[in-house]
Wavefront OBJ file of the C-alpha trace (Angstrom):
o trace
v 0.000 0.000 0.000
v 1.281 3.457 -0.832
v 1.978 5.737 2.118
v 1.865 9.008 0.282
v 0.158 10.614 3.271
v 3.347 10.098 5.262
v 5.978 11.004 2.679
v 4.427 13.527 0.331
v 1.563 14.877 2.391
v -0.653 17.616 1.014
v -0.669 20.915 2.856
v -2.231 20.902 6.320
v -5.469 22.588 5.264
v -6.045 20.103 2.437
v -5.194 17.222 4.752
v -7.719 18.391 7.344
v -10.369 18.766 4.641
v -9.798 15.206 3.471
v -9.829 13.904 7.021
v -13.164 15.580 7.768
v -14.613 14.193 4.561
v -13.210 10.730 5.241
v -15.008 10.544 8.608
v -18.344 11.136 6.910
v -18.245 7.683 5.322
v -18.423 6.126 8.793
v -21.539 8.235 9.314
v -22.945 7.240 5.896
v -22.519 3.456 6.018
v -23.390 2.962 9.707
v -27.083 2.907 8.797
v -26.665 -0.513 7.124
v -25.348 -2.569 10.077
v -27.626 -0.761 12.538
v -31.058 0.206 11.212
v -31.101 -2.378 8.419
v -29.239 -5.480 9.637
v -29.578 -5.317 13.403
v -33.031 -3.830 13.894
v -35.521 -4.077 11.070
v -34.444 -6.669 8.501
v -33.891 -9.548 10.921
v -37.434 -9.402 12.257
v -39.094 -8.326 9.020
v -37.471 -11.042 6.907
v -38.375 -13.672 9.528
v -41.993 -12.482 9.411
v -42.079 -12.611 5.587
v -40.581 -16.131 5.613
v -43.108 -17.251 8.236
v -45.924 -15.834 6.100
v -44.614 -17.814 3.121
v -44.563 -21.006 5.207
v -48.122 -20.409 6.340
v -49.210 -19.838 2.731
v -47.841 -23.273 1.875
v -50.462 -24.698 4.207
v -53.271 -23.418 2.036
v -51.652 -24.513 -1.236
v -50.551 -27.994 -0.204
v -52.944 -28.861 2.568
v -49.961 -29.674 4.793
v -49.535 -27.485 7.835
v -45.885 -26.366 8.201
v -46.776 -24.269 11.264
v -48.810 -26.565 13.521
v -47.937 -24.659 16.683
v -47.373 -21.216 15.186
v -43.804 -21.050 16.570
v -41.484 -19.676 13.874
v -38.467 -21.248 15.550
v -39.606 -24.859 15.419
v -42.946 -25.079 13.599
v -42.829 -22.967 10.410
v -40.575 -24.605 7.804
v -39.295 -22.918 4.655
v -37.024 -24.311 1.969
v -34.400 -23.079 -0.474
v -32.165 -25.096 -2.811
v -33.850 -28.233 -1.509
v -32.964 -27.505 2.131
v -35.741 -27.120 4.708
v -35.387 -25.325 8.023
v -37.547 -23.273 10.428
v -38.284 -19.686 9.417
v -36.984 -18.561 12.813
v -33.517 -19.897 11.935
v -33.340 -18.078 8.587
v -31.578 -14.969 9.891
v -28.818 -16.869 11.672
v -28.091 -19.011 8.633
v -28.255 -15.980 6.333
v -25.682 -14.117 8.414
v -23.343 -17.103 8.185
v -23.685 -17.399 4.387
v -23.288 -13.648 3.829
v -20.131 -13.609 5.932
v -18.547 -16.540 4.079
v -19.203 -14.734 0.780
v -17.504 -11.628 2.181
v -14.405 -13.637 3.059
v -14.050 -14.624 -0.590
v -14.512 -11.065 -1.846
v -12.549 -8.863 0.574
v -8.986 -10.048 -0.214
v -9.625 -9.425 -3.914
v -11.006 -5.973 -3.108
v -7.922 -5.114 -1.073
v -5.538 -6.230 -3.831
v -7.380 -4.162 -6.434
v -7.583 -1.114 -4.167
v -3.842 -1.157 -3.436
v -3.049 -1.136 -7.178
v -5.896 1.021 -8.449
v -5.459 4.560 -9.746
v -9.208 5.122 -9.245
v -9.695 4.157 -5.626
v -12.178 6.961 -5.084
v -14.230 5.561 -7.976
v -14.094 2.119 -6.339
v -15.461 3.594 -3.126
v -18.245 5.305 -5.063
v -19.255 2.161 -6.961
v -19.289 -0.028 -3.852
v -21.045 2.537 -1.654
v -23.721 3.403 -4.190
v -24.146 -0.295 -4.998
v -24.732 -1.044 -1.329
v -27.102 1.913 -1.026
v -29.081 0.738 -4.058
v -29.515 -2.835 -2.789
v -30.538 -1.458 0.609
v -33.178 0.762 -0.970
v -34.427 -2.177 -3.057
v -35.216 -4.063 0.161
v -38.358 -1.924 0.104
v -39.639 -4.352 -2.552
v -39.526 -7.278 -0.122
v -42.982 -8.126 1.150
v -45.748 -10.659 1.059
v -43.973 -13.989 0.676
v -40.851 -13.082 -1.377
v -38.325 -13.609 1.388
v -35.883 -15.034 -1.195
v -35.541 -11.542 -2.715
v -34.591 -10.237 0.726
v -31.930 -12.947 1.043
v -30.327 -12.025 -2.292
v -30.441 -8.261 -1.673
v -28.985 -8.597 1.822
v -26.074 -10.723 0.584
v -25.320 -8.189 -2.173
v -25.616 -5.271 0.236
v -23.364 -7.006 2.744
v -20.717 -7.582 0.064
v -20.793 -3.909 -0.955
v -20.667 -2.795 2.678
v -17.628 -4.920 3.574
v -15.746 -4.177 0.354
v -16.387 -0.432 0.622
v -15.025 -0.452 4.180
v -11.800 -2.113 2.969
v -11.344 0.636 0.357
v -12.313 3.287 2.907
v -9.691 2.116 5.403
v -7.008 2.133 2.704
v -7.333 5.918 2.359
v -6.167 6.545 5.932
v -2.369 6.351 5.353
v -2.775 8.757 2.434
v -4.708 11.482 4.260
v -3.044 11.414 7.679
v 0.526 11.431 8.927
v 1.652 8.782 11.387
v 0.956 11.122 14.304
v -2.521 11.979 13.047
v -3.884 8.526 12.271
v -4.998 7.557 15.774
v -6.961 10.776 16.129
v -8.551 10.546 12.674
v -9.425 6.874 13.039
v -10.942 7.370 16.498
v -12.971 10.321 15.293
v -14.360 8.260 12.425
v -15.252 5.404 14.798
v -17.118 7.750 17.145
v -18.779 9.534 14.246
v -20.108 6.201 13.022
v -21.829 5.461 16.332
v -23.316 8.939 16.365
v -24.575 8.631 12.794
v -26.097 5.228 13.507
v -27.870 6.633 16.542
v -29.270 9.638 14.684
v -30.497 7.506 11.764
v -32.074 4.966 14.086
v -33.817 7.715 16.056
v -35.362 9.033 12.833
v -36.395 5.521 11.837
v -37.891 4.976 15.266
v -40.100 8.029 14.705
v -41.227 6.632 11.337
v -42.064 3.257 12.833
v -43.771 4.456 16.004
v -45.916 7.036 14.223
v -46.649 5.141 11.015
v -50.385 5.328 11.710
v -50.198 9.115 11.724
v -48.854 9.149 8.163
v -51.342 6.589 6.894
v -49.071 3.527 6.790
v -49.245 0.077 8.257
v -46.198 -1.339 10.040
v -44.934 -3.271 6.999
v -45.077 -0.181 4.780
v -43.209 1.786 7.459
v -40.419 -0.795 7.528
v -40.136 -0.706 3.731
v -39.912 3.112 3.891
v -37.100 2.701 6.407
v -35.199 0.447 3.997
v -35.651 3.011 1.217
v -34.565 5.933 3.413
v -31.543 3.933 4.649
v -30.352 3.520 1.067
v -30.855 7.224 0.424
v -28.976 8.086 3.662
v -26.017 5.887 2.693
v -25.819 7.328 -0.827
v -26.365 10.983 0.126
v -23.747 11.150 2.865
v -21.247 9.226 0.729
v -21.126 12.303 -1.519
v -19.250 14.174 1.244
v -16.160 11.897 1.415
v -16.143 11.564 -2.375
v -16.061 15.356 -2.692
v -13.265 15.717 -0.142
v -10.936 12.845 -1.039
v -8.437 13.511 -3.811
v -7.684 11.115 -6.652
v -4.293 9.439 -6.226
v -2.359 6.841 -8.166
v -0.219 4.377 -6.177
v 3.504 5.051 -6.604
v 4.951 1.732 -5.523
v 2.384 -0.735 -6.852
v 2.764 -2.597 -10.150
v 0.677 -1.378 -13.055
v -0.317 -4.842 -14.219
v -3.904 -5.985 -14.039
v -5.013 -7.574 -10.788
v -6.082 -11.203 -11.043
v -8.654 -12.881 -8.833
v -5.911 -14.810 -7.031
v -3.689 -11.803 -6.207
v -5.466 -11.013 -2.958
v -5.257 -14.566 -1.700
v -1.606 -14.828 -2.762
v -0.802 -11.711 -0.718
v -2.718 -13.103 2.269
v -0.830 -16.413 2.028
v 2.509 -14.549 2.027
v 1.557 -12.581 5.149
v 0.443 -15.750 6.924
v 3.728 -17.469 6.099
v 5.762 -14.630 7.579
v 3.444 -14.174 10.567
v 4.409 -17.636 11.827
v 7.608 -16.050 13.098
v 5.504 -14.099 15.640
v 3.406 -16.756 17.419
v 2.404 -14.471 20.295
v 0.914 -11.978 17.863
v -1.034 -14.783 16.231
v -2.163 -16.038 19.647
v -3.696 -12.656 20.465
v -5.201 -12.470 16.990
v -6.840 -15.884 17.456
v -8.286 -14.805 20.795
v -9.646 -11.649 19.179
v -11.321 -13.604 16.375
v -13.110 -15.742 18.963
v -14.512 -13.042 21.234
v -15.311 -10.567 18.471
v -17.454 -13.280 16.863
v -19.373 -13.492 20.126
v -19.763 -9.706 20.250
v -21.059 -9.462 16.695
v -23.484 -12.347 17.212
v -24.987 -10.889 20.397
v -25.600 -7.557 18.672
v -27.085 -9.189 15.555
v -29.441 -11.633 17.264
v -30.524 -9.498 20.235
v -33.618 -8.072 18.464
v -34.728 -11.552 17.390
v -34.210 -12.835 20.934
v -36.199 -9.952 22.369
v -39.049 -10.399 19.905
v -39.482 -14.174 19.628
v -38.355 -15.290 23.092
v -39.134 -12.310 25.335
v -42.253 -11.263 23.365
v -41.245 -7.602 23.357
v -42.849 -5.202 20.850
v -40.711 -4.003 17.966
v -40.664 -0.386 19.166
v -39.054 -1.576 22.429
v -36.399 -3.410 20.421
v -35.642 -0.299 18.384
v -35.295 1.763 21.556
v -32.921 -0.921 22.869
v -30.616 -0.664 19.852
v -30.788 3.131 20.072
v -29.645 2.940 23.693
v -26.754 0.690 22.658
v -25.572 3.143 19.974
v -25.351 6.195 22.224
v -24.044 4.324 25.284
v -21.360 2.732 23.072
v -19.893 6.175 22.418
v -19.645 6.786 26.164
v -18.339 3.270 26.769
v -15.560 3.740 24.256
v -14.408 6.898 26.027
v -14.483 5.135 29.412
v -12.410 2.248 28.048
v -9.784 4.701 26.879
v -9.593 6.397 30.276
v -9.366 3.077 32.121
v -6.661 1.795 29.774
v -4.492 4.815 30.599
v -4.447 3.753 34.245
v -4.356 -0.061 34.162
v -3.372 -0.834 30.561
v -5.171 -2.130 27.484
v -4.890 -5.851 28.287
v -6.415 -5.575 31.775
v -9.178 -3.336 30.422
v -10.002 -5.861 27.699
v -10.164 -8.639 30.296
v -12.566 -6.590 32.433
v -14.638 -5.843 29.360
v -14.875 -9.533 28.412
v -15.908 -10.379 31.974
v -18.729 -7.836 31.668
v -19.757 -9.444 28.367
v -20.044 -12.774 30.197
v -22.291 -11.191 32.821
v -24.465 -9.559 30.151
v -25.021 -12.789 28.184
v -25.792 -14.778 31.328
v -28.180 -12.028 32.456
v -29.941 -12.203 29.073
v -30.887 -15.809 29.818
v -32.742 -14.723 32.964
v -34.616 -11.733 31.529
v -38.325 -12.335 31.980
v -40.692 -12.243 29.023
v -42.377 -8.889 28.540
v -40.003 -7.024 30.883
v -38.830 -4.082 28.774
v -36.843 -2.398 31.557
v -34.777 -5.530 32.105
v -34.000 -5.633 28.394
v -33.045 -1.942 28.456
v -30.637 -2.775 31.280
v -28.990 -5.320 29.007
v -28.722 -2.624 26.324
v -26.817 -0.361 28.712
v -24.454 -3.227 29.589
v -23.823 -4.042 25.929
v -23.273 -0.386 25.058
v -20.701 0.095 27.808
v -18.450 -2.649 26.420
v -19.363 -2.736 22.710
v -17.130 -0.081 21.178
v -14.358 -0.151 23.761
v -13.587 -3.865 23.500
v -12.895 -3.768 19.779
v -11.209 -0.354 19.853
v -8.673 -1.423 22.493
v -8.121 -4.772 20.775
v -7.255 -2.979 17.548
v -4.939 -0.599 19.401
v -3.168 -3.402 21.263
v -2.797 -5.495 18.122
v -1.207 -2.549 16.283
v 1.672 -2.719 18.783
v 2.192 -6.434 18.142
v 2.899 -6.171 14.405
v 6.306 -5.534 12.818
v 7.005 -1.847 12.103
v 6.194 -0.904 8.532
v 3.996 -3.975 8.018
v 0.808 -2.633 9.599
v -1.296 -2.708 6.423
v -0.526 -6.368 5.686
v -1.275 -7.484 9.218
v -4.473 -5.480 9.458
v -5.578 -7.100 6.208
v -5.139 -10.422 7.997
v -6.963 -8.928 10.991
v -10.023 -7.967 8.900
v -10.193 -11.092 6.736
v -9.712 -13.358 9.744
v -12.457 -11.576 11.653
v -14.903 -12.208 8.827
v -13.634 -15.747 8.304
v -14.687 -16.726 11.831
v -17.753 -14.508 12.257
v -20.050 -17.104 10.680
v -19.598 -19.424 13.657
v -21.515 -17.417 16.269
v -24.710 -17.024 14.211
v -24.445 -20.688 13.217
v -24.183 -21.776 16.866
v -27.111 -19.549 17.817
v -29.316 -20.807 14.974
v -28.261 -24.432 15.408
v -28.808 -24.546 19.172
v -32.122 -22.761 18.730
v -33.274 -25.264 16.124
v -32.053 -28.271 18.119
v -33.596 -27.220 21.439
v -36.528 -25.057 20.344
v -35.381 -22.376 22.807
v -33.798 -19.017 22.125
v -32.776 -18.851 25.801
v -30.503 -21.849 25.370
v -29.322 -20.364 22.064
v -28.294 -17.074 23.693
v -26.615 -18.732 26.686
v -24.572 -20.900 24.316
v -22.692 -17.749 23.260
v -20.912 -17.499 26.627
v -18.319 -19.937 25.302
v -16.979 -17.253 22.926
v -16.370 -14.771 25.739
v -15.071 -17.297 28.277
v -12.599 -18.780 25.799
v -11.588 -15.335 24.520
v -10.977 -14.089 28.063
v -8.857 -17.132 28.910
v -6.738 -16.851 25.765
v -6.147 -13.103 26.129
v -5.118 -13.631 29.755
v -2.527 -16.220 28.648
v -0.877 -13.966 26.026
v 2.255 -12.196 27.398
v 1.559 -8.974 25.525
v 4.739 -7.178 26.620
v 6.870 -10.011 25.238
v 4.725 -10.070 22.079
v 5.310 -6.340 21.509
v 9.055 -6.601 22.101
v 9.307 -9.688 19.850
v 8.296 -7.681 16.778
v 10.731 -4.869 17.601
v 8.358 -2.309 19.073
v 8.918 -0.528 22.406
v 6.375 -1.644 24.989
v 4.239 1.035 26.664
v 4.767 1.585 30.367
v 1.262 0.452 31.303
v -0.009 -2.852 29.902
l 1 2 3 4 5 6 7 8 9 10 11 12 13 14 15 16 17 18 19 20 21 22 23 24 25 26 27 28 29 30 31 32 33 34 35 36 37 38 39 40 41 42 43 44 45 46 47 48 49 50 51 52 53 54 55 56 57 58 59 60 61 62 63 64 65 66 67 68 69 70 71 72 73 74 75 76 77 78 79 80 81 82 83 84 85 86 87 88 89 90 91 92 93 94 95 96 97 98 99 100 101 102 103 104 105 106 107 108 109 110 111 112 113 114 115 116 117 118 119 120 121 122 123 124 125 126 127 128 129 130 131 132 133 134 135 136 137 138 139 140 141 142 143 144 145 146 147 148 149 150 151 152 153 154 155 156 157 158 159 160 161 162 163 164 165 166 167 168 169 170 171 172 173 174 175 176 177 178 179 180 181 182 183 184 185 186 187 188 189 190 191 192 193 194 195 196 197 198 199 200 201 202 203 204 205 206 207 208 209 210 211 212 213 214 215 216 217 218 219 220 221 222 223 224 225 226 227 228 229 230 231 232 233 234 235 236 237 238 239 240 241 242 243 244 245 246 247 248 249 250 251 252 253 254 255 256 257 258 259 260 261 262 263 264 265 266 267 268 269 270 271 272 273 274 275 276 277 278 279 280 281 282 283 284 285 286 287 288 289 290 291 292 293 294 295 296 297 298 299 300 301 302 303 304 305 306 307 308 309 310 311 312 313 314 315 316 317 318 319 320 321 322 323 324 325 326 327 328 329 330 331 332 333 334 335 336 337 338 339 340 341 342 343 344 345 346 347 348 349 350 351 352 353 354 355 356 357 358 359 360 361 362 363 364 365 366 367 368 369 370 371 372 373 374 375 376 377 378 379 380 381 382 383 384 385 386 387 388 389 390 391 392 393 394 395 396 397 398 399 400 401 402 403 404 405 406 407 408 409 410 411 412 413 414 415 416 417 418 419 420 421 422 423 424 425 426 427 428 429 430 431 432 433 434 435 436 437 438 439 440 441 442 443 444 445 446 447 448 449 450 451 452 453 454 455 456 457 458 459 460 461 462 463 464 465 466 467
């Protein structure tokens, strides 16, 4: 990757303009993982699939929903495979993630060599925005359309983020990158919260504007696509077009990204402690992502909470996560990043166990869980990324963070699969949610066993005073 931002930086005013514009893409794309994936699509797509299963009863005279329970009674099928409608979302998340793993290394290889990286960002962002808006067409019984559009949108989201990250070394000097990256992270949480608040108003007051609940959700999908596309115009206007100076000009083949990843893996074997921390991170971040993704489904189907309560819950998580990230940073200054991560993972264990005991219909108990999740959501990953950056060889950060991102997505199918599989096998979302404690318990144990000071010194970096 070219590091023009470090060697031949534009003047300070231009650099600040690009940095401000760059942060807006975090604001723009945050609507997809929050309003679309986490809140509305999971429940809406499950409802559409359940409706399709019930319609099969009338056509075939065979009742696929004898008890009316979407988790165990309402079967749907695709490509000859049958499974309960309630398990669709978990399986869909797993499939979409596996597809991303195949696409992202290729995207990174092309981005590093491309002279039109800004155009790549535009194509991927607008493509993701378009597929998100098209989710408004999903209704009735056409849940298969929702599956296809979500997979396409998820590909565009992940690939656009890879391209987006690759701009950072070009727009910020080494001393500026932490500040710029942190600002973008925080801006993303804020944008997600603002968008979700607006969508909450649309959903709660849909009767006042002459819509039923399904029409309101489809309007939310449409407005989410418009939000993503409109705010993407700001980074595209601010970021300058650059051609890589040190990359070959030859065309990029499909295998180039995987070849580069294989080379990094081969060399990384010389730093086993770095890989040990990376493995621990892949495990617990899978648990984090799964809890956030399946929480609305758990609240709706197991706890029988209304959808407006679930939206408020996710809204609480978004704004508390900003505060939690700041608190993690302050605590890490005093006791070190590793100890703070361990405390955070212990809190995650408490939150997941507490979720098992939340009583059906108790909204305040569920809101309490939202506060707990928010306090540890952003900070856990932010400190893990910061600590990992100290464990990689100097000058090789981009290669190792490519491994960091691809590995995260390579393992993130397991949590949703465990949740869906346990739910299908037991017929209980409570047992499905409690099964996720293994990710946090194992992650905590593995992080505790990694001698991070020795890992930092092994790659040639000076260790901070507080670890």
